[in-house]
C-alpha positions as CSV (number, residue, x, y, z in Angstrom):
1,M,-24.1,-0.3,2.9
2,A,-23.9,3.3,4.4
3,L,-22.4,5.1,1.4
4,V,-20.7,8.5,1.9
5,L,-18.6,10.7,-0.4
6,N,-15.7,12.2,1.4
7,D,-12.9,14.6,0.6
8,L,-9.6,12.8,0.0
9,F,-7.7,15.1,2.4
10,D,-6.0,18.0,0.5
11,Y,-5.8,16.3,-3.0
12,D,-8.9,17.9,-4.4
13,Y,-10.4,14.5,-5.0
14,K,-13.5,12.8,-3.6
15,I,-13.7,9.2,-2.4
16,Y,-16.7,6.9,-1.8
17,Q,-16.6,4.9,1.4
18,D,-18.9,2.6,3.4
19,T,-19.1,3.8,6.9
20,N,-19.9,0.3,8.1
21,A,-16.7,-1.1,6.5
22,F,-13.0,-0.5,6.6
23,K,-12.3,3.2,5.8
24,F,-8.9,4.4,4.4
25,S,-6.3,5.6,6.8
26,I,-3.3,7.8,6.8
27,D,-1.2,4.7,6.0
28,S,-2.4,4.7,2.4
29,I,-1.5,8.4,2.0
30,L,2.0,7.9,3.6
31,I,3.0,5.1,1.1
32,A,1.6,7.0,-1.9
33,E,3.7,10.0,-0.9
34,F,6.8,7.8,0.0
35,A,7.0,6.1,-3.3
36,K,9.2,7.4,-6.1
37,I,8.0,6.6,-9.6
38,N,9.8,7.2,-13.0
39,K,7.9,8.1,-16.2
40,K,8.1,4.6,-17.8
41,D,7.4,2.6,-14.7
42,K,4.7,0.0,-14.7
43,V,2.8,0.4,-11.4
44,L,0.6,-2.0,-9.4
45,D,-1.1,-1.4,-6.0
46,L,-1.9,-4.6,-4.2
47,C,-4.7,-4.8,-1.7
48,T,-5.9,-1.5,-3.1
49,G,-9.0,-1.2,-1.0
50,N,-11.2,1.8,-2.1
51,G,-8.5,3.0,-4.5
52,V,-6.8,5.7,-2.4
53,I,-3.3,4.9,-3.4
54,P,-3.9,4.8,-7.2
55,L,-5.9,8.1,-7.0
56,I,-3.1,9.9,-5.2
57,L,-0.5,8.5,-7.6
58,S,-2.6,9.7,-10.5
59,K,-2.4,13.2,-9.0
60,K,1.4,13.0,-8.9
61,Y,2.3,11.0,-11.9
62,M,1.1,10.4,-15.5
63,N,1.8,6.6,-15.4
64,H,-1.0,4.1,-15.9
65,I,-1.7,2.5,-12.5
66,Y,-3.2,-0.9,-11.8
67,G,-4.9,-1.8,-8.5
68,M,-6.1,-5.2,-7.2
69,E,-8.7,-5.8,-4.6
70,I,-10.3,-9.0,-3.5
71,Q,-13.5,-7.7,-1.8
72,K,-16.2,-6.9,-4.4
73,D,-18.1,-4.3,-2.5
74,I,-14.9,-2.3,-1.7
75,Y,-13.7,-2.8,-5.3
76,D,-17.0,-1.3,-6.5
77,L,-16.5,1.7,-4.3
78,A,-13.0,2.2,-5.8
79,K,-14.5,2.0,-9.3
80,M,-17.1,4.7,-8.3
81,S,-14.4,7.0,-6.9
82,I,-12.2,6.6,-10.1
83,K,-15.2,7.5,-12.3
84,H,-16.2,10.4,-10.0
85,N,-12.7,11.8,-10.3
86,R,-12.5,11.1,-14.1
87,K,-9.5,8.8,-13.8
88,E,-10.8,5.9,-15.8
89,S,-8.2,6.3,-18.5
90,Q,-5.3,6.2,-16.1
91,I,-6.4,3.7,-13.4
92,T,-7.3,0.0,-14.0
93,L,-8.8,-2.1,-11.2
94,I,-8.9,-5.9,-10.9
95,N,-11.3,-7.6,-8.6
96,D,-9.5,-10.8,-7.6
97,D,-7.4,-12.4,-4.9
98,V,-3.9,-11.0,-4.8
99,N,-2.6,-14.7,-4.8
100,N,-3.9,-14.8,-8.4
101,V,-2.0,-11.8,-9.6
102,L,0.4,-13.8,-11.9
103,N,-2.7,-14.6,-14.0
104,Y,-2.8,-10.9,-14.9
105,F,0.9,-9.9,-15.0
106,P,3.7,-12.1,-16.2
107,G,6.8,-12.5,-14.1
108,N,9.5,-9.8,-14.2
109,S,7.0,-7.4,-15.8
110,L,6.5,-4.6,-13.1
111,D,8.7,-1.8,-12.0
112,I,6.8,-0.6,-8.9
113,I,4.6,-2.4,-6.5
114,L,2.9,-0.7,-3.6
115,C,1.0,-2.4,-0.8
116,N,-0.8,-1.5,2.4
117,P,-1.7,-5.0,3.4
118,P,-3.5,-6.5,6.4
119,Y,-1.2,-5.9,9.4
120,F,-2.2,-8.6,11.9
121,K,-1.4,-12.3,11.9
122,N,-4.3,-14.8,11.6
123,S,-4.0,-17.0,14.6
124,E,-6.3,-18.5,17.2
125,E,-5.2,-15.9,19.6
126,S,-6.0,-13.0,17.3
127,H,-8.9,-10.8,18.3
128,K,-10.6,-10.7,14.9
129,N,-13.6,-8.6,14.1
130,P,-16.7,-10.9,13.4
131,F,-17.6,-8.6,10.5
132,L,-15.8,-10.4,7.6
133,P,-14.9,-7.3,5.5
134,L,-13.1,-5.8,8.4
135,Q,-11.6,-9.0,9.3
136,I,-10.1,-9.5,5.8
137,A,-8.9,-5.9,5.7
138,R,-7.1,-6.1,9.1
139,H,-5.9,-9.7,9.5
140,E,-4.0,-12.0,7.3
141,V,-7.0,-14.1,6.4
142,K,-6.6,-14.0,2.6
143,I,-3.0,-12.9,2.1
144,N,0.0,-12.7,4.5
145,L,3.3,-10.9,4.5
146,G,5.2,-13.9,3.1
147,N,2.8,-14.1,0.1
148,I,3.2,-10.4,-0.7
149,L,7.0,-10.5,-0.7
150,E,7.1,-13.8,-2.7
151,L,4.7,-12.5,-5.3
152,S,6.5,-9.1,-5.5
153,S,9.7,-10.9,-6.1
154,K,8.2,-12.9,-9.0
155,L,6.5,-9.8,-10.5
156,L,9.2,-7.2,-10.3
157,N,12.1,-6.7,-12.8
158,N,15.5,-6.8,-11.2
159,K,16.5,-3.7,-9.2
160,K,12.9,-2.6,-9.2
161,K,11.0,-1.7,-6.0
162,L,8.2,-2.7,-3.6
163,Y,6.9,0.0,-1.4
164,L,5.3,-1.4,1.8
165,V,3.7,0.2,4.8
166,H,3.5,-2.1,7.8
167,L,3.8,-2.4,11.5
168,T,7.1,-1.3,13.0
169,E,7.2,-4.3,15.3
170,R,7.4,-6.6,12.2
171,I,10.6,-5.0,10.9
172,D,12.7,-8.1,11.6
173,E,10.2,-10.3,9.8
174,I,10.1,-8.1,6.8
175,I,13.9,-8.1,6.4
176,L,14.1,-11.9,6.8
177,L,11.3,-12.6,4.3
178,S,12.7,-10.1,1.8
179,N,16.0,-11.8,1.9
180,K,14.4,-15.2,1.6
181,Y,12.7,-14.1,-1.7
182,G,15.8,-12.4,-3.2
183,M,15.0,-8.9,-2.2
184,A,16.6,-6.4,0.1
185,V,15.2,-3.8,2.4
186,K,17.0,-0.5,1.4
187,Y,15.1,2.2,3.4
188,I,13.0,2.2,6.5
189,Q,11.2,5.3,7.7
190,P,9.5,5.0,11.2
191,I,6.2,6.9,11.6
192,Y,5.1,8.3,15.0
193,P,1.7,9.7,15.9
194,N,3.8,12.1,17.9
195,F,7.3,11.8,19.4
196,N,5.9,11.2,22.9
197,K,4.5,7.9,21.7
198,K,6.0,4.7,20.1
199,S,6.3,4.3,16.4
200,N,3.4,2.1,15.3
201,I,4.0,1.8,11.5
202,A,7.0,2.2,9.2
203,L,7.5,2.6,5.5
204,Y,9.8,0.2,3.6
205,E,11.5,0.5,0.2
206,I,12.4,-3.1,-0.9
207,V,14.5,-3.7,-4.0
208,K,14.6,-7.0,-5.9
209,K,18.2,-8.2,-6.3
210,G,19.2,-5.2,-4.3
211,K,22.5,-5.0,-2.3
212,S,22.4,-5.6,1.4
213,G,22.5,-2.7,3.7
214,V,19.5,-0.9,5.3
215,K,19.3,2.9,5.7
216,M,17.2,4.3,8.4
217,L,15.5,7.6,7.4
218,P,14.6,10.3,9.8
219,P,11.5,9.5,11.9
220,L,8.3,11.3,10.9
221,D,6.0,13.0,13.5
222,L,2.5,13.1,12.0
223,S,1.3,15.6,14.5
224,K,3.7,18.2,12.9
225,C,2.5,17.6,9.3
226,K,0.5,20.5,7.9
227,T,-0.4,18.9,4.6
228,Y,0.1,15.4,3.1
229,Q,1.2,16.4,-0.4
230,N,4.5,17.7,0.8
231,I,4.9,15.3,3.8
232,F,8.3,14.0,2.9
233,D,9.8,17.2,1.5
234,G,13.5,17.3,2.4
235,V,13.3,13.9,4.2
236,K,14.5,11.5,1.5
């Protein structure tokens, strides 16, 4: 393990990372800023990685935040970062497979779920990294999109929300699977590296037992963002 302690962008936090493994990306920051959380909401971050999303949420909100990560080495890095930033009393991490999440939280018990999951399907044609930690982080080896939406539907109270960041090209699949599991995509915000390129990812707000009807939010050009803490000011 090649351990480094990096700045967490402009949040005045530090985060431990392994330079040989999967490092956090702008995607985690986007979803943490996109989510809207009320004071009494019970919050869970699935596929939490090295804890970026819980750390950012702890900067913005007073809620207790749970995170779940399957890979022990990455979970350990998240624990170190939480301790370094003195957030042990606000953030609780679970080292287990997300498929076992109902062993920790009963059905209909959560108000907000966030997830920055593996983006790429696990197929014979997939060009997977031979290094297993990167393979698990990038491809649907341990968990897939359907699993996440089904589990979220079981965990959330009615009218409560899943915030998902995922590939723009999988919008149709996300809408279909959400409907299959009794949820509705309410908002989609496409993200662009800049407006001269295609949107590669999008942010999704998905509501359990929500009414049908999707609202497309204004596209976001990352090249124009000066800071990340006010990235969505005036957008939603």
